C-alpha positions as CSV (number, residue, x, y, z in Angstrom):
1,M,39.7,-4.8,-12.2
2,A,38.5,-2.8,-15.2
3,A,38.4,1.0,-14.8
4,I,36.5,3.7,-16.7
5,S,39.8,4.6,-18.4
6,D,40.0,1.1,-19.9
7,V,36.5,1.5,-21.3
8,A,37.3,4.9,-22.7
9,R,40.5,3.7,-24.4
10,L,38.7,0.7,-26.0
11,A,35.8,2.8,-27.2
12,G,38.1,5.6,-28.4
13,V,36.5,8.3,-26.3
14,S,37.4,10.5,-23.4
15,K,36.8,9.3,-19.8
16,A,34.2,12.1,-19.4
17,T,32.3,10.8,-22.5
18,A,32.5,7.2,-21.3
19,S,31.1,8.3,-17.9
20,R,28.2,10.2,-19.4
21,A,27.4,7.3,-21.7
22,L,27.2,4.8,-18.9
23,S,25.5,7.0,-16.3
24,G,22.9,8.4,-18.8
25,R,23.6,11.9,-17.6
26,G,24.5,14.4,-20.2
27,Y,24.3,14.2,-24.0
28,V,26.2,11.5,-25.9
29,A,25.5,10.6,-29.5
30,D,23.7,7.3,-29.9
31,D,26.5,5.5,-31.9
32,T,29.0,6.7,-29.3
33,R,26.9,5.4,-26.4
34,E,26.5,2.0,-28.1
35,R,30.3,1.9,-28.6
36,V,30.9,2.7,-24.9
37,V,28.4,0.2,-23.7
38,A,29.8,-2.5,-25.9
39,A,33.3,-1.8,-24.7
40,A,32.2,-1.9,-21.0
41,A,30.6,-5.3,-21.7
42,T,33.7,-6.6,-23.4
43,I,36.0,-6.0,-20.5
44,G,33.4,-6.6,-17.8
45,Y,33.3,-3.0,-16.4
46,I,30.5,-2.3,-13.9
47,A,29.9,1.3,-12.8
48,S,30.2,2.0,-9.1
49,P,26.9,3.4,-7.8
50,D,28.8,5.2,-5.1
51,A,31.1,6.9,-7.6
52,A,28.1,7.7,-9.9
53,G,26.3,9.2,-6.9
54,L,29.1,11.6,-6.3
55,V,28.7,13.0,-9.8
56,T,24.9,12.9,-10.1
57,G,23.9,13.4,-6.4
58,R,21.7,10.3,-6.7
59,T,22.0,7.0,-4.9
60,K,19.5,5.1,-7.1
61,N,18.0,3.9,-3.8
62,V,14.5,4.5,-2.5
63,G,13.5,4.1,1.2
64,V,10.2,2.3,1.8
65,V,8.5,2.6,5.2
66,I,5.7,0.0,5.9
67,P,3.9,-0.9,9.1
68,F,3.7,-4.7,8.5
69,V,5.6,-7.1,6.3
70,N,3.6,-10.2,7.3
71,R,0.2,-9.0,6.2
72,W,-1.0,-10.1,2.7
73,F,-1.9,-6.6,1.5
74,F,1.4,-5.0,2.5
75,G,3.3,-7.9,1.1
76,E,1.6,-7.6,-2.3
77,V,2.2,-3.8,-2.4
78,L,5.9,-4.3,-1.5
79,E,6.3,-6.9,-4.3
80,G,4.9,-4.4,-6.8
81,I,7.2,-1.7,-5.5
82,E,10.2,-3.9,-5.6
83,R,9.6,-5.1,-9.1
84,A,9.0,-1.6,-10.5
85,L,12.1,-0.2,-8.8
86,L,14.4,-3.0,-10.0
87,A,13.1,-2.6,-13.5
88,A,13.9,1.1,-13.3
89,G,17.5,0.4,-12.0
90,Y,16.7,1.4,-8.4
91,D,17.5,-0.3,-5.2
92,L,15.2,-0.5,-2.1
93,T,15.8,0.0,1.6
94,L,12.9,-1.3,3.7
95,Y,12.0,0.0,7.2
96,N,9.4,-1.9,9.1
97,L,7.9,1.1,11.0
98,A,6.8,0.9,14.6
99,H,3.5,2.5,15.6
100,S,5.2,5.0,17.9
101,G,8.3,5.4,20.1
102,P,12.0,6.0,19.7
103,E,12.5,3.3,17.0
104,R,10.0,5.1,14.8
105,N,11.6,8.5,15.5
106,R,15.1,7.2,14.5
107,V,13.7,6.1,11.1
108,F,12.7,9.6,10.2
109,E,15.3,11.6,12.1
110,F,18.3,9.6,11.2
111,F,17.9,6.8,8.7
112,L,15.6,8.4,6.1
113,A,16.7,12.0,6.7
114,R,20.5,11.5,6.8
115,K,21.2,8.3,5.0
116,R,21.5,8.3,1.2
117,V,18.0,7.6,-0.3
118,D,16.7,9.6,-3.3
119,A,13.0,9.4,-2.2
120,V,10.7,7.8,0.3
121,I,7.6,5.8,-0.2
122,A,5.2,5.4,2.8
123,V,2.7,2.6,2.6
124,G,-0.3,2.7,4.9
125,V,1.4,5.0,7.4
126,D,-0.2,7.8,9.3
127,L,2.5,10.4,9.2
128,S,2.9,13.3,11.7
129,E,3.7,16.9,10.6
130,H,7.1,16.5,12.2
131,E,7.9,13.3,10.1
132,V,6.8,14.9,6.9
133,S,8.8,18.1,7.6
134,A,11.9,16.1,8.5
135,L,12.0,14.8,4.9
136,E,10.9,18.0,3.2
137,L,13.8,19.9,4.9
138,R,16.2,17.6,3.2
139,E,14.4,17.8,-0.1
140,K,13.6,14.1,-0.3
141,P,10.4,13.5,-2.4
142,L,7.8,11.7,-0.3
143,V,5.0,9.7,-1.9
144,C,2.3,8.0,0.2
145,L,0.2,5.0,-0.6
146,G,-2.9,5.2,1.6
147,G,-2.4,6.3,5.2
148,S,-2.8,9.9,6.3
149,G,-0.6,13.0,6.9
150,G,0.4,16.1,5.0
151,A,2.4,14.5,2.1
152,A,2.1,16.4,-1.2
153,A,1.9,13.2,-3.3
154,R,-0.6,10.5,-2.3
155,L,-2.3,7.6,-4.0
156,A,-5.2,5.8,-2.3
157,V,-8.5,4.1,-2.8
158,D,-11.6,5.9,-1.5
159,D,-11.9,3.9,1.7
160,R,-15.1,5.8,2.7
161,A,-16.7,4.8,-0.5
162,V,-15.4,1.2,0.0
163,G,-17.2,1.1,3.4
164,Q,-20.4,2.4,1.9
165,L,-20.3,-0.1,-1.0
166,A,-19.8,-3.1,1.2
167,T,-22.6,-2.0,3.6
168,E,-25.0,-1.1,0.8
169,H,-24.5,-4.5,-0.7
170,L,-25.8,-6.1,2.5
171,L,-28.6,-3.6,2.8
172,H,-29.8,-4.4,-0.7
173,L,-29.9,-8.0,0.3
174,G,-32.4,-7.1,3.0
175,H,-30.3,-7.1,6.1
176,T,-31.1,-4.5,8.7
177,R,-28.9,-5.5,11.6
178,I,-25.4,-5.3,10.2
179,A,-22.3,-5.4,12.4
180,H,-18.9,-3.9,11.6
181,L,-15.5,-5.3,12.6
182,A,-13.4,-2.1,12.3
183,G,-9.7,-1.7,12.4
184,T,-8.0,-0.7,15.6
185,G,-8.4,3.1,16.3
186,A,-11.2,3.6,13.8
187,G,-13.3,5.6,16.2
188,E,-10.5,7.8,17.5
189,A,-8.8,8.5,14.1
190,P,-11.4,9.0,11.4
191,A,-8.8,10.1,8.8
192,T,-7.1,6.7,8.9
193,V,-8.0,3.8,6.6
194,P,-10.0,2.0,9.3
195,G,-11.6,5.3,10.3
196,R,-12.7,6.1,6.7
197,R,-14.1,2.6,6.2
198,Q,-16.1,2.8,9.4
199,L,-17.4,6.2,8.4
200,G,-18.6,4.7,5.1
201,F,-20.4,2.0,7.1
202,F,-22.2,4.5,9.3
203,E,-23.2,6.7,6.4
204,A,-24.7,3.8,4.5
205,M,-26.6,2.7,7.5
206,A,-27.8,6.2,8.2
207,A,-29.0,6.6,4.6
208,A,-31.1,3.5,5.1
209,G,-32.6,5.0,8.3
210,L,-30.7,2.5,10.5
211,T,-28.6,3.1,13.6
212,P,-26.1,0.3,14.5
213,S,-26.0,-0.8,18.1
214,P,-22.7,0.2,19.8
215,A,-22.3,-3.5,20.6
216,D,-22.4,-4.3,16.9
217,V,-19.2,-2.3,16.2
218,V,-16.0,-3.9,17.4
219,E,-12.5,-2.7,16.8
220,T,-9.7,-5.3,16.1
221,E,-6.3,-5.6,14.5
222,M,-6.6,-6.2,10.8
223,S,-5.5,-9.8,10.9
224,M,-7.1,-13.2,10.8
225,P,-6.6,-13.8,14.6
226,G,-7.9,-10.4,15.3
227,G,-11.1,-11.0,13.3
228,Y,-11.5,-14.4,15.0
229,R,-11.3,-12.9,18.5
230,A,-13.5,-9.9,17.6
231,A,-16.2,-12.1,16.0
232,L,-16.3,-14.4,19.0
233,Q,-16.9,-11.4,21.2
234,L,-19.5,-10.0,18.8
235,L,-21.4,-13.2,18.0
236,G,-21.0,-15.1,21.3
237,H,-23.3,-12.8,23.3
238,P,-26.8,-14.3,24.1
239,G,-29.8,-12.6,22.5
240,P,-30.4,-11.3,19.0
241,R,-27.3,-11.1,16.9
242,P,-26.5,-9.5,13.6
243,T,-27.5,-11.2,10.3
244,A,-24.7,-9.6,8.4
245,L,-21.1,-8.4,9.1
246,F,-18.9,-6.0,7.2
247,A,-15.2,-6.7,8.0
248,A,-12.6,-4.0,7.5
249,S,-10.3,-6.4,5.6
250,D,-10.5,-9.9,4.1
251,E,-8.2,-11.3,6.7
252,V,-10.6,-10.0,9.4
253,A,-13.4,-11.6,7.5
254,F,-11.6,-15.0,7.3
255,G,-11.2,-14.9,11.1
256,A,-14.9,-14.0,11.5
257,M,-15.9,-17.0,9.3
258,R,-13.9,-19.3,11.5
259,A,-15.4,-17.9,14.6
260,A,-18.9,-18.3,13.2
261,E,-18.1,-21.9,12.4
262,R,-16.9,-22.5,16.0
263,L,-20.2,-21.0,17.3
264,G,-22.3,-23.1,15.0
265,I,-23.5,-20.1,13.0
266,A,-23.9,-21.0,9.3
267,V,-22.4,-18.7,6.7
268,P,-24.3,-17.3,4.8
269,R,-27.6,-18.8,5.8
270,E,-27.5,-17.2,9.3
271,L,-24.7,-14.7,8.8
272,S,-23.6,-12.9,5.6
273,I,-20.0,-11.6,5.6
274,V,-18.3,-9.0,3.3
275,G,-14.6,-8.1,3.4
276,V,-12.2,-5.7,1.7
277,D,-9.0,-6.3,-0.3
278,G,-9.4,-9.0,-2.9
279,H,-7.1,-11.4,-0.9
280,E,-5.7,-14.3,-3.0
281,Y,-7.7,-16.7,-0.7
282,A,-11.0,-14.9,-1.0
283,E,-12.2,-17.1,-3.9
284,M,-11.2,-20.2,-1.9
285,F,-13.3,-19.0,1.1
286,D,-16.1,-17.9,-1.2
287,L,-15.9,-14.5,0.4
288,T,-17.7,-11.5,-1.0
289,T,-15.2,-8.7,-1.1
290,V,-14.4,-5.2,-2.3
291,E,-11.3,-5.8,-4.4
292,Q,-8.4,-3.4,-4.6
293,Y,-5.2,-4.2,-6.4
294,P,-2.2,-3.9,-4.1
295,G,0.4,-5.0,-6.7
296,E,-0.8,-2.5,-9.2
297,Q,-0.8,0.2,-6.4
298,G,2.8,-0.6,-5.7
299,R,3.8,-0.1,-9.3
300,A,1.8,3.1,-9.6
301,V,3.5,4.7,-6.5
302,V,6.9,3.9,-8.1
303,D,5.7,5.7,-11.3
304,V,5.1,8.8,-9.2
305,V,8.5,8.6,-7.5
306,L,10.3,8.2,-10.8
307,R,8.4,11.2,-12.3
308,L,9.3,13.3,-9.2
309,L,13.0,12.3,-9.6
310,G,12.9,13.0,-13.3
311,D,13.3,9.4,-14.4
312,G,9.7,8.8,-15.6
313,A,8.1,9.1,-19.0
314,E,7.5,12.8,-19.5
315,A,4.5,12.2,-21.7
316,D,2.6,10.2,-19.0
317,P,0.3,12.1,-16.6
318,L,1.1,11.6,-12.9
319,P,-1.1,8.8,-11.5
320,D,-2.0,10.9,-8.5
321,S,-4.4,13.1,-10.4
322,G,-6.8,13.2,-7.5
323,A,-9.0,10.3,-8.7
324,P,-9.2,7.3,-6.3
325,M,-7.5,4.1,-7.3
326,P,-9.9,1.4,-8.7
327,T,-11.9,-1.0,-6.5
328,R,-14.6,-3.5,-7.4
329,L,-17.3,-5.4,-5.5
330,V,-17.0,-9.2,-6.2
331,V,-20.1,-11.1,-4.9
332,R,-19.6,-14.7,-3.8
333,A,-21.4,-17.2,-1.6
334,S,-20.6,-15.6,1.8
335,S,-23.4,-13.0,1.3
336,T,-27.0,-13.8,0.6
337,A,-30.5,-12.5,1.4
338,A,-31.4,-11.8,5.0
339,P,-32.9,-14.8,6.9
340,R,-36.6,-14.6,7.4
């Protein structure tokens, strides 16, 4: 097996110079670096990341904590993160984070805090003060994408504005009885993504002089089965029903569309539906949605991590400048004017 000394001998440099040239740490003249890289390629030398980590203090590994791996939005974010990290020469360690309990505690108190990761990315996670401080004590940069908690670096869309935009679209179409399928815990946790989207819904309704009936706001898990069950509950009651529905995610909206079909309620003639996310199936379902761009969000959060680790482009501003990440209302056939 080739060793660094073999590379140094072939390139005609010292072992220290060969190590600096291959690790990228420390100054090496360009022609010398090219000679060392060519020598390493010739003899098939591959630098050991563990050995490099002993010198640089880096593992070239980033921990990612995520609440779901089987939901479309999180899968798209994760793909964006993975591609950006691999392009930058970093590895990824994934933790599917439980909502609460000892398994979640072990992730922060042992795996992320003690194991060798250079930084942590939290995707859609509501972090406690203890979890944030556990990482700060060990000087591991923490960058959050959405979620809530006291992290210094955070990227997010303006979920309150998203809820307002979706609701205002239905109001402008003439709907006055608009229901909301909110994410679980939206009422008790207004700082979370479901909570902020629900707040935007209430504010848009209040600005129009309308007060939703408590029966027209139903919390559900942000999934297609969750949306289906919640919509059956919402729409299956006898008596007047909503003419429009704002779903907290596209997957919830898909479930609501299926429930409406089962109940014989025509979409959009009798019920207009708007979702959030820009799911890849939204066009196929003709769903009006507030698009966000999870793959691009994943790449942007890696840009921030690399800057914090000193591996990003110094001339580029940090993406977390305080401005919300982009969203866009895309109107399709699932929303139309209120029925007479």
